[in-house]
C-alpha angles and dihedrals in degrees: 000000000000122000090249092051091048090050088054091051092051095045091049090058088068099219148032122336130205115258088203091058092055098036093113095046113100090199091061090053088053092052093049094044094052097044102254089126126059122240113285123275133170129289118237095207142008138203113252111221096166096091134056094261111048112217142167117259133182117244115245135183115237139152092006096308146067125261144118141250123253117194090224103036104028122218114006119191120225129216111241090240090065092058097061114109137182133200128200116263098228096175090056091048091051091050092050092047089052090051093047092054097037091238129192125200092040123175121210095200130048119278089228132328110336097340116108131189110224093183143244119312122193115231128186092268108029144335118282124203112223124208134177127216118169099229135007104186107109140044088252089057090050093049092049091051093047091048090053096045090051086071091057131081107258115257121199093226119037131173122190117204116208137178093219136009132024104213107181113250128182114255094009136093120205135203135180113247093237090052090055104043144014126213117231104230093209102046104016090232119147117241117204111229101170136048114240089208091058092044093054092047093245113175105259126223113247105260091198095245126113123253120264112282087225093054098110092045093048091048091050093051092048092049090048092054092047091049092053094045092246098120113122122225098235116071094218092050092047091049089052090050091050090049090052090050090048090053091050094049098038107027093163096050125091107248121234119244122274091243091055092051090046090055090053090048089053092048092050092051096048089052095052 
């Protein structure tokens, strides 16, 4: 799992996470080292895996130490290392996203609730306003986002970055954070891997080149996967799945690049 994918997983949980749980994950160490996680604080509960029926239990202080109660085993003491918890530093993430895209009209605090304005980034064709909302999976998520955006001046092209979920919404394009950027494990810098203009379906200037010779085939495979409910949420993962299907169907043909297939995936989704 990449550091960006792990960050998405943690943000989508909506709270503190156990440092002990992620202690063996190199990606977590990257996030902590480069400031994507807030300083440690204490967990409020843990999952008991000592008995036959794992369950959540609140942490309590008793007999000079911390622990929790299990219905089967009674009071179980906890090592202090298991109590350390981290939470994602969303304001820092927003600031780094704004830097990565060279945004204007930034906002250092949330628009409202959990919706953040990253700022306006200039694409080849037109400016795109970027927002961040942690998850976009449920109607409640959609209502919260709409309520926040109603406070903002309307932009013609808007892209909402989320950690999990891509619920379709009128007048908005959405993208998963790990489909938009990568985190450099050495420096912590964000690397842009997708074009906001393409993601929003912005009319592109004619670059003078010809379309991919595989275009019709790629489009047909993408449509087939959508029709059969096989399409994956992440654009990169879906592009990889389409490439695998292409290799199975046309083993003697030279496969198109992943970036080309990803562009066709984006186009198919904006036309739905």
